[in-house]
C-alpha positions in Angstrom: -18.2 85.4 24.9 -15.3 84.7 22.6 -14.7 87.1 19.8 -16.0 84.7 17.1 -19.1 83.9 19.0 -22.3 85.6 17.6 -23.6 88.5 19.6 -27.2 87.9 18.6 -27.9 86.0 21.8 -27.7 89.2 23.8 -29.5 91.1 21.1 -32.4 88.7 21.4 -32.4 89.2 25.1 -32.6 93.0 24.7 -35.6 92.7 22.3 -37.4 90.6 24.8 -36.7 93.1 27.7 -38.4 95.9 25.7 -41.7 94.3 26.4 -41.2 94.1 30.1 -42.6 96.7 32.6 -40.0 99.5 33.1 -38.1 98.4 30.1 -37.7 102.0 29.0 -35.6 102.7 32.2 -32.0 103.3 31.2 -30.6 101.6 34.2 -32.7 98.8 35.6 -32.9 98.2 39.3 -30.5 95.7 40.7 -31.6 92.2 40.1 -33.2 90.6 43.1 -32.6 87.2 44.1 -36.2 86.2 43.5 -36.2 87.6 39.9 -36.9 84.8 37.4 -34.5 84.6 34.3 -36.3 84.6 30.9 -33.5 82.4 29.6 -34.6 79.4 31.7 -31.9 77.4 33.5 -29.0 79.4 32.3 -26.2 79.3 34.9 -24.0 82.1 33.9 -23.8 85.7 35.3 -25.9 88.3 33.5 -22.9 90.6 33.1 -21.3 88.1 30.8 -23.6 89.4 28.1 -25.4 92.5 29.5 -24.2 95.8 30.7 -25.3 98.2 33.5 -26.6 100.6 30.9 -29.5 98.2 30.0 -30.4 94.8 28.9 -30.1 95.9 25.3 -27.9 95.9 23.5 -25.8 93.2 24.9 -22.1 93.4 25.1 -20.2 93.6 21.8 -18.2 90.5 22.8 -20.4 88.4 25.1 -18.5 86.1 27.4 -20.3 82.9 26.3 -18.5 79.8 25.0 -20.9 77.9 22.7 -18.3 75.0 22.5 -19.3 74.1 26.1 -22.9 73.4 25.0 -24.3 70.3 23.5 -24.0 71.8 20.0 -20.6 73.5 19.2 -20.8 75.9 16.3 -18.7 74.8 13.3 -18.4 75.9 9.6 -21.3 78.0 8.3 -23.0 77.8 11.7 -20.3 80.2 13.1 -21.6 83.1 11.0 -25.3 82.6 11.8 -26.9 85.2 14.2 -28.1 83.9 17.5 -31.7 84.9 16.8 -31.8 82.8 13.6 -31.6 79.7 15.8 -32.7 81.0 19.2 -36.1 82.5 18.3 -37.2 82.2 21.9 -35.4 83.5 25.1 -35.1 79.9 26.5 -32.0 78.8 24.7 -32.4 75.1 25.5 -35.6 74.8 23.4 -33.6 74.8 20.1 -33.1 71.3 18.4 -29.8 69.8 17.3 -30.9 68.1 14.1 -30.6 69.6 10.7 -34.3 69.3 9.9 -35.1 71.4 13.1 -33.8 74.4 11.3 -33.5 73.4 7.6 -36.4 72.4 5.4 -36.0 69.0 3.6 -36.1 69.8 0.0 -35.6 66.1 -0.8 -39.1 65.4 0.4 -37.9 62.9 2.9 -36.7 60.5 0.2 -33.1 60.7 1.3 -33.7 60.0 5.0 -33.2 62.3 8.0 -29.4 62.0 8.2 -28.3 65.1 6.2 -24.7 64.5 7.3 -24.4 61.5 5.0 -24.2 63.9 2.1 -23.8 67.4 3.5 -21.4 69.0 6.0 -21.4 72.2 8.1 -19.1 73.8 5.5 -22.1 74.4 3.2 -24.9 72.7 1.4 -23.1 72.5 -1.9 -20.0 71.0 -0.4 -20.7 67.2 -0.5 -18.8 64.7 1.7 -16.3 62.3 0.1 -18.8 59.5 0.1 -21.2 61.5 -2.1 -18.3 62.6 -4.4 -17.2 58.9 -4.8 -20.8 57.8 -5.2 -20.1 54.8 -3.0 -23.6 53.5 -2.7 -25.7 51.0 -4.6 -24.4 52.4 -7.9 -20.7 53.1 -7.8 -19.4 55.3 -10.6 -17.0 53.3 -12.6 -15.5 53.7 -16.0 -17.2 56.3 -18.2 -19.7 57.0 -15.4 -17.0 58.6 -13.3 -16.8 61.5 -15.7 -20.6 62.2 -15.9 -22.0 65.2 -14.2 -24.6 64.6 -11.5 -27.4 66.4 -13.4 -26.7 64.2 -16.4 -28.5 61.4 -14.5 -30.2 63.3 -11.8 -32.4 65.5 -14.1 -34.2 67.1 -11.2 -31.1 68.1 -9.3 -32.4 71.7 -9.0 -35.0 70.6 -6.6 -32.9 67.9 -5.0 -34.5 64.8 -6.5 -31.6 62.3 -6.0 -33.6 59.4 -4.7 -35.5 56.7 -6.7 -33.2 56.4 -9.8 -33.0 52.8 -11.2 -29.5 51.2 -11.3 -30.4 49.3 -14.5 -28.5 50.4 -17.6 -31.6 50.6 -19.7 -33.1 53.3 -17.4 -30.6 55.7 -18.9 -29.5 53.9 -22.0 -32.9 52.8 -23.4 -32.4 54.9 -26.5 -29.0 53.4 -27.1 -30.5 50.0 -26.9 -33.2 50.8 -29.4 -30.7 52.3 -31.9 -28.5 49.1 -32.1 -28.0 47.5 -35.6 -25.2 45.0 -35.2 -27.0 43.1 -34.0 -30.4 44.7 -33.6 -31.1 44.2 -30.0 -34.8 44.9 -30.2 -35.6 42.4 -33.1 -33.1 39.9 -31.6 -35.0 40.1 -28.3 -31.8 40.7 -26.5 -32.2 41.1 -22.8 -31.9 44.6 -21.4 -29.2 43.5 -18.9 -26.6 45.5 -20.8 -23.8 44.6 -18.4 -23.9 41.0 -19.7 -21.9 42.2 -22.8 -21.0 45.9 -22.2 -18.6 47.4 -19.7 -18.7 50.7 -17.8 -15.8 52.0 -19.9 -17.5 52.2 -23.2 -20.5 50.8 -25.2 -18.0 49.8 -27.9 -16.1 46.6 -27.6 -19.0 44.6 -26.2 -17.9 41.0 -25.3 -20.6 38.3 -25.1 -19.7 35.1 -23.2 -21.1 32.6 -25.7 -20.1 29.7 -23.5 -22.0 30.8 -20.4 -25.6 29.9 -19.6 -28.1 30.0 -21.0 -26.3 29.7 -24.4 -23.6 27.1 -23.4 -22.0 27.2 -26.8 -18.3 28.3 -26.5 -16.9 29.8 -29.7 -13.6 28.0 -30.3 -11.2 27.8 -33.3 -13.2 28.1 -36.5 -16.3 29.4 -34.7 -14.4 32.2 -33.0 -14.0 34.6 -36.0 -17.4 34.1 -37.6 -19.7 37.2 -37.7 -22.7 36.7 -35.5 -25.1 37.1 -38.5 -23.4 34.1 -40.3 -25.1 31.8 -37.8 -27.8 34.0 -36.5 -29.5 34.4 -39.9 -32.2 37.0 -40.2 -31.5 38.2 -36.7 -32.5 34.9 -35.1 -30.8 34.9 -31.7 -33.1 32.4 -30.1 -31.2 29.4 -31.5 -31.0 26.3 -29.2 -28.1 24.3 -30.6 -25.9 21.8 -28.7 -22.2 21.7 -29.3 -22.4 18.3 -30.9 -25.4 19.2 -33.1 -23.4 20.4 -36.1 -25.4 18.5 -38.7 -28.9 19.2 -37.5 -28.2 22.9 -37.3 -28.7 25.1 -40.4 -24.9 25.8 -40.4 -23.5 22.4 -41.5 -26.4 20.4 -42.7 -25.5 21.0 -46.4 -21.9 20.0 -45.7 -23.0 16.8 -44.2 -25.2 16.1 -47.2 -22.3 16.6 -49.6 -19.9 14.1 -48.0 -18.5 11.3 -50.2 -15.7 9.6 -48.2 -17.8 8.1 -46.8 -21.2 9.2 -47.9 -22.4 10.1 -44.4 -26.1 9.9 -45.2 -25.9 6.2 -46.1 -23.0 5.1 -43.9 -25.0 4.1 -40.9 -25.7 5.5 -37.4 -22.0 6.3 -36.6 -22.2 8.9 -39.4 -25.7 10.2 -38.6 -26.3 13.9 -38.9 -26.4 14.2 -35.1 -22.9 12.7 -34.7 -20.6 15.1 -36.5 -18.7 15.8 -33.3 -17.6 12.2 -33.1 -15.0 12.9 -35.8 -15.0 16.6 -36.5 -13.7 19.5 -34.4 -14.0 23.3 -34.7 -10.5 23.4 -36.2 -11.8 22.5 -39.6 -14.0 19.9 -41.4 -11.0 18.4 -43.2 -9.2 17.5 -40.0 -11.8 14.8 -39.1 -10.4 12.0 -37.0 -12.6 9.0 -36.3 -11.9 7.0 -33.1 -12.4 3.5 -34.4 -11.9 2.0 -30.9 -15.4 3.1 -30.0 -16.7 0.5 -32.5 -15.0 -2.2 -30.5 -12.3 -2.7 -33.2 -9.2 -0.7 -32.6 -7.2 0.0 -35.8 -3.6 -1.0 -35.3 -0.8 -2.3 -37.5 -1.9 -2.8 -41.1 -5.5 -2.0 -40.1 -4.5 1.7 -39.4 -6.5 4.1 -41.4 -6.2 5.9 -43.7 -2.6 4.7 -44.0 -1.8 2.0 -45.0 -5.5 0.8 -45.2 -8.0 3.4 -46.5 -11.5 3.1 -45.0 -13.0 2.0 -48.3 -10.6 -1.0 -48.4 -12.7 -2.6 -45.6 -15.9 -0.7 -45.9 -16.6 -1.7 -49.6 -19.5 0.0 -51.3 -19.9 2.4 -48.4 -20.8 -0.4 -46.1 -20.1 0.9 -42.6 -22.4 -1.6 -40.8 -19.6 -4.3 -40.6 -19.3 -6.6 -37.6 -15.9 -5.5 -36.4 -15.2 -8.9 -34.8 -15.5 -10.9 -38.1 -12.0 -11.3 -39.6 -13.3 -13.6 -42.2 -15.4 -10.8 -43.8 -12.1 -9.3 -45.1 -9.7 -12.3 -45.1 -11.8 -15.1 -46.5 -9.6 -15.4 -49.6 -6.5 -15.7 -47.4 -8.2 -18.4 -45.3 -9.2 -20.4 -48.4 -5.6 -20.2 -49.8 -4.2 -22.1 -46.8 -4.6 -25.6 -48.6 -2.0 -24.6 -51.1 0.5 -22.8 -49.0 2.3 -25.9 -47.6 5.3 -25.6 -45.4 4.4 -24.6 -41.8 1.1 -23.2 -42.9 -1.6 -25.9 -42.1 -4.7 -26.4 -44.2 -7.1 -24.3 -42.1 -10.2 -25.8 -43.7 -9.3 -29.5 -43.3 -7.9 -28.8 -39.8 -11.2 -27.4 -38.8 -9.6 -24.2 -37.4 -12.3 -21.9 -35.9 -12.9 -18.8 -38.0 -13.9 -16.4 -35.3 -11.9 -13.1 -34.9 -10.6 -14.2 -31.5 -9.4 -17.5 -33.0 -7.7 -15.8 -36.0 -6.0 -13.4 -33.6 -4.5 -16.4 -31.8 -2.0 -16.8 -34.6 -2.2 -13.8 -36.9 -1.1 -10.4 -35.7 -2.7 -7.3 -37.0 0.6 -5.9 -38.2 0.9 -8.5 -41.1 -1.3 -11.4 -42.0 1.5 -13.5 -43.4 3.4 -13.3 -40.1 1.0 -15.7 -38.4 2.5 -17.6 -35.5 0.6 -20.1 -33.5 1.1 -19.8 -29.7 1.2 -23.4 -28.7 1.3 -22.4 -25.0 -2.3 -21.2 -25.3 -3.3 -24.9 -25.7 -1.4 -26.0 -22.6 1.4 -27.7 -24.6 4.4 -25.3 -24.9 6.9 -26.3 -27.6 10.3 -26.3 -25.8 13.7 -27.6 -26.8 13.4 -30.6 -29.3 9.6 -30.1 -29.6 10.1 -26.7 -31.3 10.2 -26.4 -35.1 13.6 -26.7 -36.7 13.3 -23.0 -37.7 12.9 -22.2 -34.0 15.9 -24.2 -32.8 14.1 -27.5 -32.3 14.0 -30.9 -34.0 10.4 -30.9 -35.4 10.5 -30.6 -39.2 7.0 -29.2 -39.5 3.6 -29.0 -37.7 2.5 -32.1 -39.6 5.3 -34.1 -37.8 2.9 -34.3 -34.9 -0.4 -33.3 -36.5 -0.4 -36.3 -38.9 -3.1 -36.3 -41.4 -3.8 -32.6 -40.8 -5.2 -33.6 -37.3 -5.1 -30.4 -35.3 -7.7 -31.5 -32.8 -5.2 -33.3 -30.7 -5.7 -33.1 -27.0 -2.4 -34.1 -25.4 -0.9 -33.0 -22.1 2.8 -32.2 -22.0 3.4 -35.2 -19.7 1.5 -37.6 -22.0 4.5 -38.5 -24.1 4.0 -42.3 -24.3 0.3 -42.4 -24.8 0.6 -39.9 -27.6 1.2 -41.0 -31.2 4.6 -39.4 -31.1 6.6 -41.5 -28.6 4.6 -44.7 -28.0 7.0 -46.7 -30.2 10.0 -45.3 -28.4 8.5 -46.4 -25.1 7.7 -49.9 -26.4 11.3 -50.4 -27.6 13.0 -49.5 -24.3 15.3 -52.1 -22.8 17.1 -50.5 -19.8 14.8 -51.1 -18.3 12.0 -52.5 -20.5 9.4 -49.9 -19.5 6.3 -51.9 -20.4 7.3 -54.6 -17.8 9.0 -52.4 -15.2 5.8 -51.4 -13.4 3.9 -48.3 -12.6 6.7 -45.7 -12.5 7.6 -46.6 -16.1 4.1 -46.6 -17.4 3.5 -44.9 -20.8 1.8 -42.0 -19.0 4.8 -41.3 -16.8 7.5 -40.5 -19.4 8.0 -37.0 -18.1 9.0 -38.4 -14.7 12.5 -39.2 -16.1 12.6 -37.7 -19.6 12.6 -34.0 -20.8 12.2 -32.3 -24.1 16.0 -32.0 -24.6 16.5 -35.6 -25.6 15.3 -39.1 -24.7 18.8 -40.3 -23.8 19.3 -37.8 -21.0 16.6 -39.3 -18.8 17.2 -38.8 -15.1 15.1 -40.8 -12.6 14.5 -39.2 -9.2 15.1 -42.3 -7.0 14.2 -40.4 -3.9 10.6 -40.3 -5.1 10.4 -44.0 -4.4 11.3 -43.5 -0.8 14.8 -44.9 -1.3 17.4 -42.2 -1.8 20.6 -43.2 -3.5 23.5 -42.1 -1.4 27.2 -43.1 -1.0 28.1 -46.3 -3.0 24.5 -46.7 -4.1 24.9 -43.8 -6.5 25.6 -44.3 -10.2 29.3 -44.3 -11.1 31.5 -42.3 -10.9 29.9 -40.8 -7.7 29.0 -44.3 -6.5 29.7 -47.9 -7.4 26.6 -48.7 -9.4 27.2 -49.3 -13.1 23.6 -49.7 -14.2 20.2 -49.8 -12.6 20.2 -53.6 -13.3 22.9 -54.0 -10.6 20.1 -53.8 -8.1 17.0 -54.4 -10.3 18.0 -57.8 -11.4 15.8 -59.5 -14.0 14.1 -56.1 -14.8 12.5 -56.2 -11.3 11.4 -52.6 -10.6 8.6 -53.6 -8.3 10.6 -53.5 -5.1 8.6 -52.6 -2.0 9.7 -51.0 1.2 10.1 -54.4 2.7 12.6 -55.8 0.1 14.5 -52.7 -0.4 16.4 -53.1 2.8 20.1 -54.0 2.6 19.7 -57.8 3.0 18.0 -58.0 -0.4 21.2 -57.0 -2.1 23.8 -57.9 0.5 22.8 -61.4 1.6 26.2 -62.8 0.5 28.0 -60.3 2.6 25.8 -61.2 5.5 26.5 -64.9 5.2 30.3 -64.3 5.0 30.3 -62.9 8.5 30.4 -66.5 9.7 34.1 -66.8 8.5 35.4 -63.3 8.7 36.4 -63.4 12.4 38.2 -60.6 14.1 35.9 -57.9 15.3 33.2 -59.0 12.8 30.7 -61.1 14.7 29.0 -64.1 13.1 25.7 -62.4 12.2 24.0 -65.7 11.7 24.9 -67.4 15.0 24.6 -64.1 16.9 21.0 -63.9 15.7 21.4 -60.4 14.3 18.1 -59.3 12.6 18.7 -59.0 8.8 16.3 -56.0 8.6 18.6 -53.8 10.7 21.8 -53.7 8.7 21.6 -49.9 8.6 22.1 -50.0 12.4 25.8 -50.6 11.9 26.5 -50.2 8.2 26.2 -47.1 6.0 26.1 -46.7 2.2 29.7 -45.6 1.9 31.6 -48.9 2.7 30.1 -52.2 3.8 33.2 -53.2 5.7 33.2 -50.1 7.9 30.3 -51.3 9.9 30.2 -49.8 13.4 27.8 -50.8 16.1 26.5 -48.0 18.5 26.8 -49.9 21.8 25.2 -47.0 23.7 21.9 -47.8 21.9 21.7 -51.0 24.0 21.9 -49.1 27.2 25.4 -50.2 27.9 27.9 -47.6 26.5 31.4 -48.8 26.1 33.9 -46.7 28.2 37.4 -47.0 29.4 39.0 -50.4 28.8 35.7 -51.7 27.3 36.3 -49.6 24.2 39.2 -51.7 23.0 37.9 -55.1 24.1 36.9 -57.4 21.3 33.2 -58.1 21.0 33.9 -61.9 21.5 35.5 -61.2 24.8 32.1 -60.4 26.2 29.7 -62.0 23.7 30.5 -65.7 24.1 28.5 -68.9 23.9 25.6 -70.0 21.7 23.6 -66.9 22.2 26.4 -64.5 22.7 24.6 -61.3 21.5 21.5 -61.9 23.5 22.8 -60.4 26.7 20.2 -58.6 28.8 20.5 -55.6 31.0 20.6 -57.9 34.1 23.7 -59.7 33.1 25.5 -56.9 31.5 26.8 -55.7 34.9 30.5 -56.2 35.7 30.1 -59.5 37.6 28.7 -61.3 34.6 32.0 -60.9 32.7 34.5 -60.3 35.6 33.5 -63.1 38.0 37.0 -64.6 37.8 38.6 -61.3 38.7 36.2 -61.2 41.7 37.3 -64.6 42.9 41.0 -63.8 42.4 40.8 -61.2 45.2 41.2 -64.0 47.7 44.8 -64.4 46.8 45.9 -61.0 45.4 46.7 -59.6 48.8 48.4 -56.2 49.2 46.0 -53.3 48.8 43.3 -55.6 47.3 40.9 -56.8 49.9 39.4 -60.3 49.8 36.0 -59.4 48.3 34.4 -62.7 49.3 35.7 -62.8 52.9 34.9 -59.1 53.2 31.4 -59.8 51.8 31.7 -57.0 49.3 28.7 -56.3 47.1 29.0 -57.6 43.5 28.0 -54.1 42.3 31.5 -53.6 41.1 30.9 -50.0 39.8 30.8 -48.9 43.5 34.6 -48.9 43.4 35.5 -49.8 39.8 34.6 -47.2 37.2 35.2 -48.0 33.5 35.3 -44.4 32.5 38.2 -43.7 34.9 40.3 -46.8 35.2 41.7 -48.9 32.4 41.5 -52.1 34.5 40.4 -53.7 37.7 43.3 -52.3 39.6 43.1 -48.8 40.9 39.6 -49.1 42.3 38.6 -46.3 44.6 35.8 -46.1 47.2 34.1 -42.7 47.4 33.8 -40.9 50.8 30.0 -41.1 50.5 30.2 -44.9 50.4 32.6 -45.1 53.4 30.6 -45.7 56.5 33.3 -44.6 59.0 36.0 -42.0 58.3 36.1 -39.5 55.6 38.6 -40.8 53.1 41.3 -40.5 52.1 42.5 -40.6 55.8 45.9 -39.0 56.2 47.5 -41.0 53.4 46.5 -44.3 54.8 45.4 -47.4 52.8 42.6 -49.8 53.6 44.7 -52.3 55.4 46.1 -49.7 57.8 42.8 -49.6 59.6 41.1 -52.9 58.5 43.7 -55.3 60.0 41.5 -58.3 59.3 41.3 -58.6 55.6 38.4 -61.0 55.8 36.3 -58.6 57.9 36.1 -55.0 56.7 33.3 -54.5 59.3 36.0 -54.0 61.9 38.8 -51.6 62.1 41.5 -50.4 64.6 42.7 -46.9 65.3 45.6 -47.8 67.6 47.5 -49.5 64.8 48.6 -46.0 63.9 47.6 -44.0 66.9 49.7 -45.4 69.9 48.5 -45.5 73.5 51.1 -43.0 74.6 48.9 -40.2 73.3 46.5 -40.6 76.2 48.7 -41.3 79.1 48.2 -39.0 82.2 50.0 -35.7 81.7 50.0 -36.1 78.0 47.7 -34.5 75.4 44.5 -35.6 77.3 45.3 -35.0 81.0 41.6 -34.5 81.8 40.8 -38.1 80.8 42.8 -39.4 83.7 42.1 -42.8 85.1 38.6 -42.9 83.4 40.1 -43.5 80.0 39.9 -47.1 78.7 42.2 -47.6 75.8 40.8 -49.9 73.0 41.1 -50.5 69.2 38.3 -48.1 68.3 38.4 -45.9 71.3 39.8 -43.0 69.3 36.7 -43.0 66.9 34.4 -42.3 69.9 35.7 -38.8 70.0 37.5 -38.4 66.7 34.9 -39.1 64.0 37.0 -37.6 61.3 
């Protein structure tokens, strides 16, 4: 064994051997293999503990390592003799739990795990967990300095279990001795921690705003001694924050009020409504929110400055209907008949006396600053309609509201029908509106006139469907001096049919019969007088231009400069149809002249050419009949041009262009034997068109 291992194990073995047969022999016989060990299954040599002199005593330093067992010896266990634990020679029959060797003086109230409080260093040496008291009752504040036996009165016998964690279990006497306040008579709960802390009983802090009290102590309430409210130790009060008057605290204050006398001032000042105006800052700082009555105090109504409450609430009458202006301002209303000026007689005018009607004109800031918003009645006073004081031309309201008639129902566009401008409408002369038709009816003044002045009338002619452009505009932009230039005899009933050009320009139409030049006689030409705009515009009548392409026959080339009469001849010169507008209709003489022209011009008749002249003659290329060209697509024989040749080089008979000859240019020597076609030989028959048989191009 190690030096620090107890030697009592061997000693115990020696005691047991004394009872065996032959135990008195000094030197026992050598152990036989069949000898049964009294120690049970101990697998170490006997000599580790015993000597040859005898089983007892064992060696002073047994060679036994207790650390290699299931229970190493630590702390106080190292000093215990072996026989104190191993009462029997079979060493394995010893338990490993504390209660196997140590009696439970806690009477099993602390559980079986001794190690949660004790250690092998000694019973009185508690573990850190016990010293910190980290259990269901941590030692905080003043409790940290308390000795264990101060609370655990039976510590001498180990009674640590079963103590209550409630403060009153230790501090009941403190609770009973309280005087400020008396907790017992006040029926305070014994949950001390609600007000007291672990640090000290003194300085208790009660959360007056938490349930079940729900009455936070703010401002003036904060510094009041408890007994001031809790009279005679009554701590069972049930008072809401807004119940100032009903409570015993402020009822007398409420009864003594005089500005106003709350007890007779109606529901708003009822004893249960103190909080509507007063706060905990002080009774004298009351502020009533008048807007909750439906009548917000603004302007001169503001209270108490400039209008004290009693100015409206006369004789402490706080049951006023807040929407009734007349209740306070009846005298002002009745004085309107004598004001004059721009102030109408409200009584004779039948003005409504409701609060909303009064507010239409009178602001709350100052009663005398009343201004009527004419816009609210759908008739804004603009420009000349405004009062002279506002930059207009109306002397006073009575200028329109004659006889104090303020029940007028006039639309802004009803100038003529109204009593204001009917006379003006009746006296008009340019045009005379009463006779000028619908557009100038008395109900349509606003179509042309505005509120600036009558003389600046502007008529939107485009609204009639006849826009005035070019020379039709009024001078100086156009050539019209007055509307009567067109509307002769005050005729403003023109329709779409008689607003065409001919209605005003018939004389110009008739003059075309004598104008000559490029101006056709519109009458004999049968031009329709409803289509003047086809050629003429509104800028200048004499600049008429006809769009010939609209007829399906656009003028091109030499046709552009040809006078109209050169084509349009005879009694019905401008009645040409698409059939006779082809070239032959006008150029028959030129066609016939081809018989004698000669040269490069073939005889069209003898050659039986088609009269579709445009096959060769194109007006958009040539400037005359000469210079006609036949396209290769229209040539039935060779592709042209053909080596610089002209028609007559091949067509030798000018009267018959169905025949042609090659040999006029291509001589017979080209096909003689031995020449360029030696293979033709004697089989070749030379003729006028023989070349074409092989040489198509």
